[in-house]
Every structure is written in C-alpha cells, then in structure tokens.
Backbone as CSV, one residue per row, in Angstrom:
resi,resn,N_x,N_y,N_z,CA_x,CA_y,CA_z,C_x,C_y,C_z
1,ILE,84.563,91.566,100.015,84.938,90.641,100.982,86.884,90.873,101.071
2,ILE,86.986,90.614,99.969,88.635,90.634,99.550,89.443,92.128,100.072
3,SER,88.621,92.950,99.781,89.184,94.491,99.840,88.989,94.463,101.675
4,ASP,88.123,94.147,101.939,88.155,94.396,103.700,89.334,93.802,104.022
5,GLY,89.645,92.564,103.842,90.816,91.728,104.478,92.091,92.293,103.913
6,LEU,92.155,92.835,103.212,93.596,93.431,102.630,93.783,94.605,103.008
7,SER,92.821,95.658,103.345,92.847,96.962,103.250,92.484,97.430,104.983
8,THR,91.724,96.981,105.530,91.204,97.252,106.807,92.133,97.000,107.788
9,TYR,92.784,96.364,108.019,93.987,96.204,108.919,94.962,97.495,108.810
10,PHE,95.183,97.380,107.574,96.167,98.558,107.412,95.607,100.060,107.527
11,MET,94.641,100.178,106.829,94.021,101.418,107.181,93.943,101.513,108.739
12,ASN,93.656,100.839,109.499,93.497,101.174,110.960,94.599,101.327,111.421
13,ALA,95.590,100.657,110.981,97.052,100.649,111.949,97.284,102.403,111.343
14,VAL,97.016,102.857,109.936,97.618,104.241,109.811,96.887,105.040,110.652
15,VAL,95.389,104.873,110.610,94.655,105.892,111.779,95.522,105.841,112.934
16,MET,95.723,104.656,113.438,96.329,104.695,115.206,97.456,105.446,115.056
17,THR,98.284,105.070,114.060,99.595,105.664,114.132,99.779,107.166,114.060
18,VAL,99.026,107.761,113.072,98.698,109.067,113.112,98.252,109.593,114.367
19,GLY,97.140,109.132,115.013,96.717,109.648,116.011,97.677,109.739,117.372
20,PHE,98.544,108.316,117.578,99.750,108.318,118.444,100.681,109.536,117.972
21,GLY,101.174,109.540,116.645,101.979,110.734,116.539,101.489,112.248,116.658
22,CYS,100.376,112.419,116.741,100.122,113.847,117.251,99.737,113.499,118.325
23,GLY,99.501,112.948,119.140,99.276,112.814,120.724,100.854,113.032,121.032
24,ALA,101.994,112.493,120.698,103.188,112.607,120.914,103.878,113.772,120.693
25,LEU,103.415,114.418,119.442,103.889,115.659,119.437,103.262,116.958,120.097
26,ALA,102.018,116.795,120.626,101.190,117.424,121.679,102.209,117.525,122.982
27,VAL,102.503,116.451,123.371,103.228,116.205,124.474,104.493,116.883,124.426
28,VAL,105.304,116.507,123.373,106.582,117.484,122.899,106.179,119.006,123.199
29,GLY,105.122,119.429,122.596,104.817,120.736,122.363,104.740,121.380,123.608
30,THR,103.776,120.900,124.406,103.640,121.250,125.892,105.114,121.392,126.467
31,SER,105.602,120.483,126.405,106.653,120.528,127.226,107.971,121.251,126.770
32,ILE,107.925,121.604,125.752,108.799,122.591,125.083,108.433,124.053,125.582
33,SER,107.289,124.236,125.299,106.608,125.819,125.498,106.423,126.057,127.112
34,ALA,106.501,125.090,127.713,106.379,125.301,129.293,104.955,125.863,129.465
35,SER,104.090,125.323,128.894,102.575,125.853,129.007,102.021,125.322,130.347
36,ALA,101.075,125.695,130.749,100.261,125.317,131.901,99.062,124.071,131.425
37,LEU,99.354,123.790,130.383,98.487,122.560,129.895,99.070,121.298,130.564
38,ASN,98.036,120.474,130.817,98.458,119.368,131.382,98.877,118.564,129.925
39,PRO,99.889,117.629,129.827,100.451,117.107,129.043,99.532,115.908,128.469
40,TRP,98.926,115.226,129.330,97.818,113.953,129.024,96.729,114.786,128.459
41,VAL,96.194,115.839,128.710,94.920,116.346,128.181,95.463,116.848,126.795
42,ALA,96.763,117.301,126.498,97.048,117.651,125.050,97.329,116.332,124.231
43,PHE,97.771,115.245,124.922,98.032,114.281,124.286,96.561,113.515,123.726
44,TRP,95.589,113.269,124.748,94.338,112.819,124.196,93.195,113.646,123.437
45,THR,93.616,115.142,123.483,92.840,115.836,122.572,93.426,115.714,121.059
46,CYS,94.687,115.731,121.208,95.004,115.713,119.610,95.164,114.220,119.265
47,PHE,95.091,113.273,120.232,95.015,111.842,119.612,93.573,111.601,119.048
48,VAL,92.396,112.103,119.817,91.194,112.088,119.536,90.798,112.605,118.043
49,ALA,91.379,113.920,118.064,91.313,114.751,116.771,91.884,114.325,115.477
50,ALA,92.905,113.571,115.757,93.698,113.152,114.690,93.272,111.871,114.171
51,THR,92.786,111.076,115.312,92.253,109.775,114.705,91.109,110.073,114.065
52,ILE,89.939,110.908,114.226,88.885,111.117,113.769,89.325,111.746,112.255
53,ILE,90.107,112.695,112.347,90.326,113.404,110.938,90.823,112.372,109.846
54,SER,91.955,111.135,110.631,92.449,110.533,109.633,91.537,109.112,109.330
55,GLY,90.825,108.939,110.306,89.964,107.822,109.933,88.765,108.032,108.902
56,ILE,88.271,109.552,109.018,87.687,109.943,107.624,88.196,109.512,106.392
57,MET,89.606,110.243,106.458,90.196,110.154,105.070,90.705,108.732,104.747
58,MET,90.728,107.933,105.774,91.126,106.381,105.421,90.003,105.914,105.055
59,ASN,88.661,106.216,105.369,87.611,105.881,104.791,87.345,106.277,103.230
60,ALA,87.650,107.173,102.751,87.752,107.538,101.470,88.571,106.703,100.710
61,VAL,89.788,106.438,101.308,90.847,105.641,100.640,90.305,104.205,100.160
62,GLN,89.505,103.656,101.209,89.172,102.374,101.491,87.866,101.976,100.481
63,GLY,87.316,103.092,100.312,86.198,103.325,99.358,86.827,103.160,98.100
64,ALA,87.709,103.686,97.586,88.472,103.743,96.492,88.807,102.177,95.986
65,VAL,89.491,101.556,97.138,89.851,100.295,96.849,88.847,99.506,96.677
66,LYS,87.795,99.635,97.299,86.718,98.671,97.125,86.280,98.912,95.855
67,ALA,85.838,100.003,95.008,85.736,100.502,93.918,86.557,99.779,92.769
68,VAL,87.732,99.791,92.936,88.575,99.087,91.865,88.570,97.821,91.972
69,MET,88.220,97.176,93.043,88.081,95.603,93.320,86.489,95.243,92.577
70,VAL,85.698,96.181,92.668,84.288,95.927,92.085,84.402,95.932,90.331
71,CYS,85.064,97.079,90.241,85.491,97.159,88.876,86.166,95.911,88.046
72,TYR,86.959,95.617,89.008,88.046,94.152,88.452,87.237,93.087,88.536
73,PHE,86.456,92.819,89.353,85.403,91.438,89.496,84.438,91.489,88.568
74,ASP,83.857,92.931,88.347,82.930,92.959,87.172,82.987,92.750,85.774
75,HIS,84.362,93.508,85.476,84.404,93.182,83.948,86.147,93.200,83.944
76,PRO,87.136,92.351,84.108,88.565,92.462,84.228,89.188,92.703,82.889
77,GLY,88.389,92.138,81.617,88.685,92.402,80.483,88.826,94.232,80.008
78,LYS,87.695,94.531,80.188,87.612,96.362,80.238,88.691,97.000,81.154
79,MET,88.637,96.514,82.390,89.739,96.995,83.387,91.235,97.092,82.734
80,PHE,91.490,95.831,82.014,92.794,95.476,81.344,92.784,96.418,79.957
81,GLN,92.080,96.743,79.462,92.196,97.658,78.181,92.744,98.900,78.849
82,ASN,91.782,99.691,79.623,92.216,100.948,80.247,93.419,101.178,81.310
83,HIS,93.755,99.856,81.803,94.855,99.978,82.828,95.604,98.724,82.721
84,PRO,96.348,98.041,81.837,96.689,96.752,81.772,97.984,96.709,82.652
85,GLU,98.488,97.254,83.221,99.799,97.131,83.925,99.150,96.692,85.622
86,GLU,98.326,98.029,85.942,97.590,97.846,87.332,96.765,96.663,87.211
87,THR,95.979,96.135,85.984,95.222,94.990,86.364,96.030,93.560,86.279
88,LYS,97.003,93.622,85.824,98.103,92.303,86.157,98.649,92.378,87.425
89,ALA,98.978,93.620,87.664,99.540,93.463,89.050,98.692,93.104,90.292
90,LEU,96.977,93.737,89.772,95.911,93.226,91.015,95.691,91.681,90.594
91,ALA,95.539,90.934,89.764,95.882,89.741,89.275,96.584,88.842,89.898
92,ASN,97.877,89.352,90.139,98.896,88.802,90.699,99.067,88.410,91.981
93,GLY,98.352,89.766,92.896,98.138,90.037,94.379,97.006,89.095,94.712
94,ILE,95.786,88.931,93.836,95.012,88.366,94.266,95.312,86.640,93.912
95,ALA,96.217,86.321,92.965,96.493,84.869,92.919,97.721,84.594,94.115
96,LEU,97.880,85.534,94.942,98.880,85.190,95.862,98.173,84.982,97.240
97,VAL,97.095,85.779,97.261,96.139,85.651,98.546,95.156,84.223,98.315
98,PHE,94.682,84.250,97.015,93.728,82.902,96.882,94.415,82.213,95.614
99,PRO,95.358,81.327,96.139,95.809,80.440,94.813,94.819,79.600,94.029
100,SER,93.675,79.298,94.500,92.885,78.472,93.746,91.746,79.261,93.163
101,ALA,91.982,80.627,93.063,91.249,81.329,92.037,91.413,81.307,90.773
102,ILE,90.457,81.326,89.948,90.498,81.057,88.496,91.242,82.183,88.069
103,GLU,92.195,81.859,87.048,93.179,83.005,86.314,92.450,83.597,85.104
104,PHE,92.527,84.601,85.105,91.973,85.512,84.055,93.110,85.543,82.777
105,ASP,92.988,85.118,81.907,93.756,85.168,80.499,93.465,86.399,79.737
106,PHE,94.378,87.589,79.889,94.511,88.667,79.381,94.804,88.689,77.904
107,PRO,93.847,89.361,76.894,94.305,89.331,75.730,95.596,89.978,75.498
108,THR,96.589,89.568,74.463,97.981,90.044,73.995,97.566,91.149,72.878
109,ALA,98.600,91.873,72.598,98.292,92.779,71.378,97.785,92.097,70.064
110,SER,98.758,91.081,70.013,98.625,90.268,68.585,97.380,89.460,68.379
111,SER,96.927,89.177,69.780,95.404,88.416,69.664,94.236,89.245,69.655
112,THR,94.495,90.427,69.744,93.097,91.382,69.632,92.801,91.613,68.408
113,THR,91.640,91.787,67.916,91.018,92.198,66.550,90.404,93.597,66.744
114,VAL,90.597,94.397,65.852,90.020,95.565,65.503,88.602,95.450,64.710
C-alpha cells in the first residue's frame, strides 16, 4: 500500500510525459520533413506507442519498488546488514510519510556480536 501511494502517481506522470514528448517529436518531425502524413495521426500514433512501451517499463520499476518494500517490512535488520545506507534512507522516508510508525533501531557496529 505504501509503495503504491509513493510511486504510482510518479510512474504515471513519467508515462504520460514520455507519451506527450514522443507525440510532440512526431509532430515536429512531420512538419520538418514536409511529409503528407497528418500531424495529428503522427502525434496519436507515437503517443500511444510511447505510452504502451513506457508503461511496461514503469511497471517493472514499480515491481522493484514493491519488492524493496516487502524486503524492508519483512526483515529490516537483514536488509540493514546488506544495504545499511539505503535502509536508513528508506526508514527516514517512511518516517516522513508516517510519523506515527514505530522506529526500528538499527544495530551499530559496536553493539553487534560475532
């Protein structure tokens, strides 16, 4: 749920921006080349193609965001052992969004036992 709220709007904005950007480039390309293709046909064709392709790519990125969140919530201590800086940054980000969340105390180098 938290990953959906944090990443879905951003991912959709990226997809739409890529779609409009490719559509605009298609219109510019048809006007420069003086082709017989209608600029609106070029815009919508490129917009749809770019939106589909970037949507698929952003879906993969969103899956990675969800995987990181699941790993963090499943066992934050284990994630801290492998990626300490990223885990602290993630915990700080979650604390900003949900101030009432219970803070996890990460072990320091002096408090760990071998």
